[in-house]
All heavy atoms as a GROMACS GRO file, in nm:
protein
  467
    1MET      N    1   0.084  -0.117   0.000
    1MET     CA    2   0.000   0.000   0.000
    1MET      C    3   0.089   0.124   0.000
    1MET      O    4   0.184   0.133   0.075
    1MET     CB    5  -0.090   0.001   0.123
    1MET     CG    6  -0.171   0.129   0.134
    1MET     SD    7  -0.273   0.144   0.282
    1MET     CE    8  -0.404   0.034   0.240
    2LYS      N    9   0.055   0.220  -0.085
    2LYS     CA   10   0.128   0.346  -0.091
    2LYS      C   11   0.043   0.454  -0.026
    2LYS      O   12  -0.079   0.453  -0.035
    2LYS     CB   13   0.156   0.385  -0.235
    2LYS     CG   14   0.253   0.292  -0.303
    2LYS     CD   15   0.286   0.342  -0.440
    2LYS     CE   16   0.387   0.251  -0.505
    2LYS     NZ   17   0.434   0.302  -0.632
    3LYS      N   18   0.112   0.548   0.042
    3LYS     CA   19   0.045   0.660   0.104
    3LYS      C   20   0.120   0.788   0.069
    3LYS      O   21   0.244   0.789   0.064
    3LYS     CB   22   0.043   0.646   0.256
    3LYS     CG   23  -0.052   0.543   0.307
    3LYS     CD   24  -0.057   0.546   0.458
    3LYS     CE   25  -0.156   0.442   0.508
    3LYS     NZ   26  -0.173   0.450   0.654
    4ILE      N   27   0.043   0.892   0.045
    4ILE     CA   28   0.100   1.023   0.020
    4ILE      C   29   0.028   1.121   0.112
    4ILE      O   30  -0.094   1.119   0.121
    4ILE     CB   31   0.082   1.066  -0.127
    4ILE    CG1   32   0.163   0.976  -0.219
    4ILE    CG2   33   0.122   1.211  -0.146
    4ILE    CD1   34   0.146   1.006  -0.365
    5PHE      N   35   0.104   1.206   0.180
    5PHE     CA   36   0.047   1.309   0.265
    5PHE      C   37   0.056   1.440   0.190
    5PHE      O   38   0.163   1.478   0.143
    5PHE     CB   39   0.122   1.317   0.398
    5PHE     CG   40   0.116   1.187   0.474
    5PHE    CD1   41   0.223   1.100   0.474
    5PHE    CD2   42   0.001   1.152   0.544
    5PHE    CE1   43   0.217   0.980   0.542
    5PHE    CE2   44  -0.006   1.033   0.613
    5PHE     CZ   45   0.102   0.947   0.612
    6TYR      N   46  -0.057   1.508   0.176
    6TYR     CA   47  -0.063   1.630   0.097
    6TYR      C   48  -0.153   1.732   0.169
    6TYR      O   49  -0.272   1.708   0.186
    6TYR     CB   50  -0.118   1.599  -0.042
    6TYR     CG   51  -0.130   1.717  -0.134
    6TYR    CD1   52  -0.017   1.773  -0.189
    6TYR    CD2   53  -0.253   1.772  -0.164
    6TYR    CE1   54  -0.027   1.883  -0.274
    6TYR    CE2   55  -0.264   1.880  -0.248
    6TYR     CZ   56  -0.150   1.936  -0.302
    6TYR     OH   57  -0.160   2.044  -0.386
    7GLN      N   58  -0.096   1.841   0.211
    7GLN     CA   59  -0.166   1.950   0.278
    7GLN      C   60  -0.256   1.901   0.393
    7GLN      O   61  -0.369   1.945   0.409
    7GLN     CB   62  -0.248   2.031   0.178
    7GLN     CG   63  -0.162   2.106   0.082
    7GLN     CD   64  -0.242   2.201  -0.006
    7GLN    OE1   65  -0.365   2.205  -0.002
    7GLN    NE2   66  -0.172   2.278  -0.086
    8GLY      N   67  -0.207   1.806   0.469
    8GLY     CA   68  -0.280   1.757   0.584
    8GLY      C   69  -0.377   1.644   0.554
    8GLY      O   70  -0.445   1.597   0.644
    9TYR      N   71  -0.384   1.599   0.432
    9TYR     CA   72  -0.473   1.490   0.393
    9TYR      C   73  -0.390   1.372   0.343
    9TYR      O   74  -0.280   1.389   0.292
    9TYR     CB   75  -0.570   1.536   0.284
    9TYR     CG   76  -0.660   1.647   0.332
    9TYR    CD1   77  -0.627   1.780   0.308
    9TYR    CD2   78  -0.774   1.620   0.406
    9TYR    CE1   79  -0.707   1.882   0.354
    9TYR    CE2   80  -0.855   1.721   0.453
    9TYR     CZ   81  -0.821   1.852   0.428
    9TYR     OH   82  -0.900   1.953   0.475
   10THR      N   83  -0.446   1.253   0.357
   10THR     CA   84  -0.374   1.132   0.319
   10THR      C   85  -0.440   1.068   0.198
   10THR      O   86  -0.560   1.043   0.199
   10THR     CB   87  -0.375   1.030   0.435
   10THR    OG1   88  -0.318   1.093   0.550
   10THR    CG2   89  -0.293   0.907   0.399
   11PHE      N   90  -0.360   1.044   0.096
   11PHE     CA   91  -0.403   0.967  -0.020
   11PHE      C   92  -0.347   0.827  -0.005
   11PHE      O   93  -0.228   0.811   0.024
   11PHE     CB   94  -0.349   1.026  -0.151
   11PHE     CG   95  -0.390   1.169  -0.176
   11PHE    CD1   96  -0.295   1.268  -0.186
   11PHE    CD2   97  -0.522   1.204  -0.190
   11PHE    CE1   98  -0.330   1.399  -0.211
   11PHE    CE2   99  -0.560   1.335  -0.214
   11PHE     CZ  100  -0.463   1.433  -0.224
   12THR      N  101  -0.429   0.726  -0.024
   12THR     CA  102  -0.382   0.588  -0.016
   12THR      C  103  -0.410   0.517  -0.147
   12THR      O  104  -0.506   0.547  -0.217
   12THR     CB  105  -0.450   0.511   0.098
   12THR    OG1  106  -0.592   0.514   0.080
   12THR    CG2  107  -0.415   0.570   0.233
   13ASN      N  108  -0.324   0.422  -0.179
   13ASN     CA  109  -0.338   0.344  -0.301
   13ASN      C  110  -0.303   0.199  -0.266
   13ASN      O  111  -0.186   0.163  -0.256
   13ASN     CB  112  -0.244   0.396  -0.410
   13ASN     CG  113  -0.269   0.332  -0.543
   13ASN    OD1  114  -0.314   0.219  -0.552
   13ASN    ND2  115  -0.240   0.405  -0.649
   14PRO      N  116  -0.406   0.114  -0.248
   14PRO     CA  117  -0.380  -0.023  -0.202
   14PRO      C  118  -0.318  -0.115  -0.306
   14PRO      O  119  -0.247  -0.207  -0.272
   14PRO     CB  120  -0.518  -0.073  -0.160
   14PRO     CG  121  -0.614   0.009  -0.238
   14PRO     CD  122  -0.547   0.142  -0.258
   15ASP      N  123  -0.343  -0.090  -0.435
   15ASP     CA  124  -0.298  -0.187  -0.536
   15ASP      C  125  -0.202  -0.131  -0.640
   15ASP      O  126  -0.158  -0.203  -0.728
   15ASP     CB  127  -0.419  -0.250  -0.605
   15ASP     CG  128  -0.510  -0.147  -0.669
   15ASP    OD1  129  -0.473  -0.029  -0.675
   15ASP    OD2  130  -0.620  -0.186  -0.713
   16GLY      N  131  -0.168  -0.003  -0.634
   16GLY     CA  132  -0.069   0.053  -0.723
   16GLY      C  133  -0.121   0.100  -0.857
   16GLY      O  134  -0.044   0.147  -0.940
   17LYS      N  135  -0.252   0.091  -0.882
   17LYS     CA  136  -0.307   0.139  -1.009
   17LYS      C  137  -0.311   0.291  -1.009
   17LYS      O  138  -0.334   0.354  -0.906
   17LYS     CB  139  -0.447   0.082  -1.032
   17LYS     CG  140  -0.447  -0.067  -1.053
   17LYS     CD  141  -0.585  -0.117  -1.080
   17LYS     CE  142  -0.582  -0.269  -1.098
   17LYS     NZ  143  -0.717  -0.323  -1.115
   18THR      N  144  -0.288   0.350  -1.125
   18THR     CA  145  -0.275   0.495  -1.137
   18THR      C  146  -0.399   0.570  -1.091
   18THR      O  147  -0.390   0.671  -1.023
   18THR     CB  148  -0.244   0.533  -1.283
   18THR    OG1  149  -0.128   0.462  -1.324
   18THR    CG2  150  -0.219   0.681  -1.298
   19ASP      N  151  -0.517   0.525  -1.130
   19ASP     CA  152  -0.640   0.597  -1.099
   19ASP      C  153  -0.717   0.538  -0.981
   19ASP      O  154  -0.839   0.549  -0.974
   19ASP     CB  155  -0.732   0.601  -1.222
   19ASP     CG  156  -0.675   0.690  -1.332
   19ASP    OD1  157  -0.592   0.777  -1.301
   19ASP    OD2  158  -0.714   0.672  -1.448
   20ASN      N  159  -0.646   0.476  -0.889
   20ASN     CA  160  -0.713   0.410  -0.777
   20ASN      C  161  -0.669   0.467  -0.643
   20ASN      O  162  -0.658   0.395  -0.546
   20ASN     CB  163  -0.688   0.259  -0.783
   20ASN     CG  164  -0.789   0.182  -0.701
   20ASN    OD1  165  -0.901   0.228  -0.679
   20ASN    ND2  166  -0.750   0.066  -0.653
   21TRP      N  167  -0.644   0.598  -0.638
   21TRP     CA  168  -0.608   0.662  -0.513
   21TRP      C  169  -0.735   0.694  -0.436
   21TRP      O  170  -0.838   0.724  -0.495
   21TRP     CB  171  -0.528   0.789  -0.539
   21TRP     CG  172  -0.391   0.761  -0.588
   21TRP    CD1  173  -0.351   0.746  -0.718
   21TRP    CD2  174  -0.275   0.738  -0.509
   21TRP    NE1  175  -0.217   0.718  -0.724
   21TRP    CE2  176  -0.168   0.713  -0.597
   21TRP    CE3  177  -0.250   0.739  -0.373
   21TRP    CZ2  178  -0.040   0.688  -0.551
   21TRP    CZ3  179  -0.122   0.713  -0.328
   21TRP    CH2  180  -0.018   0.689  -0.417
   22THR      N  181  -0.728   0.689  -0.304
   22THR     CA  182  -0.843   0.715  -0.218
   22THR      C  183  -0.813   0.832  -0.126
   22THR      O  184  -0.705   0.843  -0.069
   22THR     CB  185  -0.874   0.591  -0.132
   22THR    OG1  186  -0.897   0.480  -0.218
   22THR    CG2  187  -0.998   0.614  -0.048
   23LEU      N  188  -0.910   0.921  -0.114
   23LEU     CA  189  -0.903   1.037  -0.026
   23LEU      C  190  -1.024   1.036   0.065
   23LEU      O  191  -1.136   1.016   0.019
   23LEU     CB  192  -0.903   1.166  -0.109
   23LEU     CG  193  -0.926   1.297  -0.035
   23LEU    CD1  194  -0.809   1.327   0.060
   23LEU    CD2  195  -0.945   1.411  -0.134
   24VAL      N  196  -1.002   1.055   0.195
   24VAL     CA  197  -1.112   1.064   0.291
   24VAL      C  198  -1.109   1.204   0.352
   24VAL      O  199  -1.009   1.246   0.410
   24VAL     CB  200  -1.100   0.958   0.402
   24VAL    CG1  201  -1.211   0.975   0.504
   24VAL    CG2  202  -1.100   0.819   0.344
   25ILE      N  203  -1.219   1.278   0.334
   25ILE     CA  204  -1.236   1.409   0.396
   25ILE      C  205  -1.367   1.404   0.472
   25ILE      O  206  -1.474   1.391   0.412
   25ILE     CB  207  -1.239   1.523   0.293
   25ILE    CG1  208  -1.104   1.535   0.222
   25ILE    CG2  209  -1.275   1.654   0.360
   25ILE    CD1  210  -1.097   1.647   0.120
   26GLY      N  211  -1.358   1.412   0.603
   26GLY     CA  212  -1.478   1.400   0.686
   26GLY      C  213  -1.539   1.261   0.670
   26GLY      O  214  -1.472   1.160   0.688
   27SER      N  215  -1.664   1.257   0.630
   27SER     CA  216  -1.731   1.129   0.608
   27SER      C  217  -1.735   1.091   0.460
   27SER      O  218  -1.791   0.989   0.424
   27SER     CB  219  -1.874   1.134   0.664
   27SER     OG  220  -1.948   1.231   0.592
   28GLN      N  221  -1.674   1.173   0.375
   28GLN     CA  222  -1.677   1.149   0.231
   28GLN      C  223  -1.550   1.077   0.187
   28GLN      O  224  -1.439   1.111   0.229
   28GLN     CB  225  -1.689   1.281   0.157
   28GLN     CG  226  -1.811   1.357   0.196
   28GLN     CD  227  -1.890   1.401   0.075
   28GLN    OE1  228  -1.857   1.368  -0.037
   28GLN    NE2  229  -1.993   1.476   0.101
   29VAL      N  230  -1.568   0.979   0.100
   29VAL     CA  231  -1.456   0.905   0.042
   29VAL      C  232  -1.459   0.927  -0.109
   29VAL      O  233  -1.562   0.910  -0.173
   29VAL     CB  234  -1.467   0.753   0.072
   29VAL    CG1  235  -1.354   0.677   0.006
   29VAL    CG2  236  -1.469   0.730   0.222
   30ARG      N  237  -1.346   0.967  -0.164
   30ARG     CA  238  -1.334   0.988  -0.308
   30ARG      C  239  -1.223   0.900  -0.361
   30ARG      O  240  -1.120   0.882  -0.298
   30ARG     CB  241  -1.303   1.134  -0.340
   30ARG     CG  242  -1.409   1.230  -0.290
   30ARG     CD  243  -1.540   1.209  -0.366
   30ARG     NE  244  -1.649   1.284  -0.310
   30ARG     CZ  245  -1.687   1.403  -0.350
   30ARG    NH1  246  -1.624   1.464  -0.447
   30ARG    NH2  247  -1.789   1.462  -0.292
   31VAL      N  248  -1.243   0.846  -0.480
   31VAL     CA  249  -1.145   0.761  -0.547
   31VAL      C  250  -1.118   0.819  -0.685
   31VAL      O  251  -1.212   0.857  -0.755
   31VAL     CB  252  -1.195   0.615  -0.560
   31VAL    CG1  253  -1.094   0.530  -0.636
   31VAL    CG2  254  -1.224   0.556  -0.423
   32GLY      N  255  -0.990   0.826  -0.722
   32GLY     CA  256  -0.956   0.879  -0.853
   32GLY      C  257  -0.807   0.894  -0.869
   32GLY      O  258  -0.728   0.839  -0.792
   33SER      N  259  -0.769   0.974  -0.968
   33SER     CA  260  -0.627   0.999  -0.993
   33SER      C  261  -0.575   1.102  -0.893
   33SER      O  262  -0.652   1.176  -0.830
   33SER     CB  263  -0.608   1.052  -1.136
   33SER     OG  264  -0.664   1.182  -1.147
   34LEU      N  265  -0.445   1.107  -0.877
   34LEU     CA  266  -0.386   1.205  -0.786
   34LEU      C  267  -0.420   1.346  -0.829
   34LEU      O  268  -0.448   1.433  -0.746
   34LEU     CB  269  -0.234   1.188  -0.781
   34LEU     CG  270  -0.180   1.081  -0.689
   34LEU    CD1  271  -0.030   1.070  -0.704
   34LEU    CD2  272  -0.219   1.105  -0.546
   35PHE      N  273  -0.420   1.372  -0.959
   35PHE     CA  274  -0.452   1.505  -1.010
   35PHE      C  275  -0.593   1.546  -0.967
   35PHE      O  276  -0.614   1.657  -0.916
   35PHE     CB  277  -0.441   1.506  -1.163
   35PHE     CG  278  -0.479   1.638  -1.222
   35PHE    CD1  279  -0.389   1.744  -1.222
   35PHE    CD2  280  -0.604   1.657  -1.278
   35PHE    CE1  281  -0.425   1.866  -1.277
   35PHE    CE2  282  -0.640   1.779  -1.333
   35PHE     CZ  283  -0.550   1.884  -1.332
   36GLU      N  284  -0.689   1.459  -0.985
   36GLU     CA  285  -0.828   1.488  -0.950
   36GLU      C  286  -0.845   1.505  -0.799
   36GLU      O  287  -0.914   1.596  -0.753
   36GLU     CB  288  -0.920   1.378  -1.000
   36GLU     CG  289  -1.065   1.397  -0.963
   36GLU     CD  290  -1.128   1.523  -1.021
   36GLU    OE1  291  -1.080   1.572  -1.124
   36GLU    OE2  292  -1.225   1.572  -0.962
   37LEU      N  293  -0.782   1.420  -0.721
   37LEU     CA  294  -0.796   1.430  -0.576
   37LEU      C  295  -0.726   1.553  -0.520
   37LEU      O  296  -0.776   1.616  -0.427
   37LEU     CB  297  -0.743   1.303  -0.510
   37LEU     CG  298  -0.823   1.176  -0.543
   37LEU    CD1  299  -0.761   1.056  -0.474
   37LEU    CD2  300  -0.970   1.190  -0.506
   38ARG      N  301  -0.614   1.592  -0.578
   38ARG     CA  302  -0.548   1.716  -0.536
   38ARG      C  303  -0.637   1.836  -0.567
   38ARG      O  304  -0.647   1.929  -0.488
   38ARG     CB  305  -0.414   1.733  -0.608
   38ARG     CG  306  -0.303   1.653  -0.546
   38ARG     CD  307  -0.167   1.676  -0.608
   38ARG     NE  308  -0.152   1.807  -0.665
   38ARG     CZ  309  -0.088   1.833  -0.779
   38ARG    NH1  310  -0.032   1.737  -0.846
   38ARG    NH2  311  -0.078   1.956  -0.824
   39ARG      N  312  -0.705   1.832  -0.680
   39ARG     CA  313  -0.798   1.938  -0.717
   39ARG      C  314  -0.911   1.948  -0.614
   39ARG      O  315  -0.950   2.057  -0.574
   39ARG     CB  316  -0.857   1.912  -0.856
   39ARG     CG  317  -0.946   2.023  -0.907
   39ARG     CD  318  -1.010   1.987  -1.039
   39ARG     NE  319  -1.112   1.886  -1.023
   39ARG     CZ  320  -1.238   1.911  -0.982
   39ARG    NH1  321  -1.275   2.032  -0.953
   39ARG    NH2  322  -1.325   1.814  -0.971
   40GLN      N  323  -0.959   1.834  -0.568
   40GLN     CA  324  -1.066   1.833  -0.469
   40GLN      C  325  -1.019   1.886  -0.334
   40GLN      O  326  -1.094   1.955  -0.265
   40GLN     CB  327  -1.125   1.693  -0.457
   40GLN     CG  328  -1.200   1.654  -0.582
   40GLN     CD  329  -1.276   1.526  -0.567
   40GLN    OE1  330  -1.305   1.479  -0.458
   40GLN    NE2  331  -1.311   1.466  -0.680
   41VAL      N  332  -0.895   1.857  -0.297
   41VAL     CA  333  -0.840   1.912  -0.172
   41VAL      C  334  -0.833   2.064  -0.181
   41VAL      O  335  -0.872   2.136  -0.088
   41VAL     CB  336  -0.700   1.852  -0.141
   41VAL    CG1  337  -0.629   1.932  -0.033
   41VAL    CG2  338  -0.714   1.707  -0.099
   42HIS      N  339  -0.786   2.117  -0.294
   42HIS     CA  340  -0.780   2.262  -0.312
   42HIS      C  341  -0.919   2.324  -0.305
   42HIS      O  342  -0.939   2.427  -0.241
   42HIS     CB  343  -0.714   2.297  -0.446
   42HIS     CG  344  -0.567   2.277  -0.447
   42HIS    ND1  345  -0.478   2.368  -0.394
   42HIS    CD2  346  -0.492   2.175  -0.491
   42HIS    CE1  347  -0.355   2.323  -0.407
   42HIS    NE2  348  -0.361   2.206  -0.466
   43PHE      N  349  -1.014   2.262  -0.369
   43PHE     CA  350  -1.153   2.309  -0.368
   43PHE      C  351  -1.205   2.311  -0.224
   43PHE      O  352  -1.265   2.409  -0.180
   43PHE     CB  353  -1.237   2.215  -0.456
   43PHE     CG  354  -1.373   2.268  -0.491
   43PHE    CD1  355  -1.393   2.336  -0.609
   43PHE    CD2  356  -1.482   2.247  -0.407
   43PHE    CE1  357  -1.518   2.384  -0.643
   43PHE    CE2  358  -1.607   2.295  -0.440
   43PHE     CZ  359  -1.625   2.364  -0.558
   44PHE      N  360  -1.179   2.204  -0.150
   44PHE     CA  361  -1.228   2.193  -0.012
   44PHE      C  362  -1.162   2.296   0.079
   44PHE      O  363  -1.229   2.359   0.161
   44PHE     CB  364  -1.204   2.052   0.041
   44PHE     CG  365  -1.256   2.030   0.180
   44PHE    CD1  366  -1.392   2.014   0.203
   44PHE    CD2  367  -1.171   2.027   0.288
   44PHE    CE1  368  -1.441   1.996   0.330
   44PHE    CE2  369  -1.220   2.008   0.417
   44PHE     CZ  370  -1.355   1.993   0.437
   45THR      N  371  -1.033   2.318   0.064
   45THR     CA  372  -0.965   2.414   0.150
   45THR      C  373  -1.007   2.558   0.119
   45THR      O  374  -1.010   2.642   0.208
   45THR     CB  375  -0.811   2.401   0.143
   45THR    OG1  376  -0.770   2.415   0.008
   45THR    CG2  377  -0.765   2.269   0.198
   46GLU      N  378  -1.040   2.586  -0.007
   46GLU     CA  379  -1.084   2.721  -0.044
   46GLU      C  380  -1.228   2.749  -0.003
   46GLU      O  381  -1.259   2.856   0.048
   46GLU     CB  382  -1.070   2.741  -0.196
   46GLU     CG  383  -0.928   2.751  -0.243
   46GLU     CD  384  -0.862   2.882  -0.205
   46GLU    OE1  385  -0.930   2.986  -0.201
   46GLU    OE2  386  -0.741   2.879  -0.176
   47LEU      N  387  -1.320   2.653  -0.028
   47LEU     CA  388  -1.462   2.677  -0.010
   47LEU      C  389  -1.526   2.604   0.106
   47LEU      O  390  -1.639   2.633   0.143
   47LEU     CB  391  -1.536   2.641  -0.139
   47LEU     CG  392  -1.491   2.716  -0.264
   47LEU    CD1  393  -1.562   2.663  -0.388
   47LEU    CD2  394  -1.515   2.864  -0.248
   48GLY      N  395  -1.457   2.504   0.160
   48GLY     CA  396  -1.512   2.430   0.273
   48GLY      C  397  -1.611   2.320   0.236
   48GLY      O  398  -1.672   2.261   0.323
   49ILE      N  399  -1.627   2.295   0.107
   49ILE     CA  400  -1.714   2.187   0.060
   49ILE      C  401  -1.641   2.110  -0.049
   49ILE      O  402  -1.548   2.162  -0.111
   49ILE     CB  403  -1.849   2.240   0.003
   49ILE    CG1  404  -1.825   2.334  -0.114
   49ILE    CG2  405  -1.931   2.307   0.112
   49ILE    CD1  406  -1.950   2.376  -0.187
   50LEU      N  407  -1.684   1.988  -0.072
   50LEU     CA  408  -1.627   1.908  -0.181
   50LEU      C  409  -1.712   1.923  -0.305
   50LEU      O  410  -1.835   1.930  -0.296
   50LEU     CB  411  -1.622   1.760  -0.142
   50LEU     CG  412  -1.510   1.720  -0.048
   50LEU    CD1  413  -1.529   1.577   0.000
   50LEU    CD2  414  -1.376   1.735  -0.115
   51PRO      N  415  -1.649   1.926  -0.423
   51PRO     CA  416  -1.728   1.929  -0.546
   51PRO      C  417  -1.803   1.796  -0.561
   51PRO      O  418  -1.760   1.694  -0.506
   51PRO     CB  419  -1.624   1.948  -0.656
   51PRO     CG  420  -1.497   1.898  -0.598
   51PRO     CD  421  -1.506   1.922  -0.450
   52PRO      N  422  -1.913   1.796  -0.634
   52PRO     CA  423  -1.985   1.669  -0.653
   52PRO      C  424  -1.895   1.568  -0.726
   52PRO      O  425  -1.815   1.608  -0.811
   52PRO     CB  426  -2.106   1.708  -0.738
   52PRO     CG  427  -2.079   1.843  -0.790
   52PRO     CD  428  -1.974   1.906  -0.703
   53PRO      N  429  -1.909   1.440  -0.694
   53PRO     CA  430  -1.826   1.339  -0.762
   53PRO      C  431  -1.862   1.330  -0.909
   53PRO      O  432  -1.978   1.352  -0.948
   53PRO     CB  433  -1.858   1.209  -0.688
   53PRO     CG  434  -1.986   1.234  -0.620
   53PRO     CD  435  -1.998   1.380  -0.596
   54LYS      N  436  -1.763   1.299  -0.990
   54LYS     CA  437  -1.788   1.280  -1.133
   54LYS      C  438  -1.862   1.150  -1.153
   54LYS      O  439  -1.831   1.048  -1.088
   54LYS     CB  440  -1.656   1.276  -1.211
   54LYS     CG  441  -1.587   1.408  -1.217
   54LYS     CD  442  -1.466   1.401  -1.304
   54LYS     CE  443  -1.402   1.538  -1.318
   54LYS     NZ  444  -1.287   1.535  -1.406
   55VAL      N  445  -1.959   1.152  -1.240
   55VAL     CA  446  -2.038   1.032  -1.269
   55VAL      C  447  -1.975   0.962  -1.388
   55VAL      O  448  -1.955   1.022  -1.492
   55VAL     CB  449  -2.185   1.069  -1.300
   55VAL    CG1  450  -2.264   0.946  -1.335
   55VAL    CG2  451  -2.246   1.144  -1.183
   56THR      N  452  -1.940   0.836  -1.370
   56THR     CA  453  -1.882   0.758  -1.479
   56THR      C  454  -1.985   0.657  -1.527
   56THR      O  455  -2.061   0.600  -1.449
   56THR     CB  456  -1.755   0.684  -1.434
   56THR    OG1  457  -1.787   0.601  -1.324
   56THR    CG2  458  -1.647   0.782  -1.394
   57LYS      N  459  -1.988   0.638  -1.656
   57LYS     CA  460  -2.085   0.545  -1.714
   57LYS      C  461  -2.018   0.416  -1.755
   57LYS      O  462  -1.907   0.405  -1.780
   57LYS     CB  463  -2.153   0.606  -1.836
   57LYS     CG  464  -2.235   0.726  -1.798
   57LYS     CD  465  -2.302   0.783  -1.919
   57LYS     CE  466  -2.384   0.903  -1.881
   57LYS     NZ  467  -2.451   0.962  -1.992
   0.00000   0.00000   0.00000
């Protein structure tokens, strides 16, 4: 398992896949690429809310 600490938040990646990073903020869990999760951390620190999750089909 890989872990990255970024601006007080922890990203974890249990299997090493590029787009399988996990971020937990409060009671919300988000999974995605590091780029997307970093964007969500910035959004959360600026506005205090998380953007809605992207819907994948």
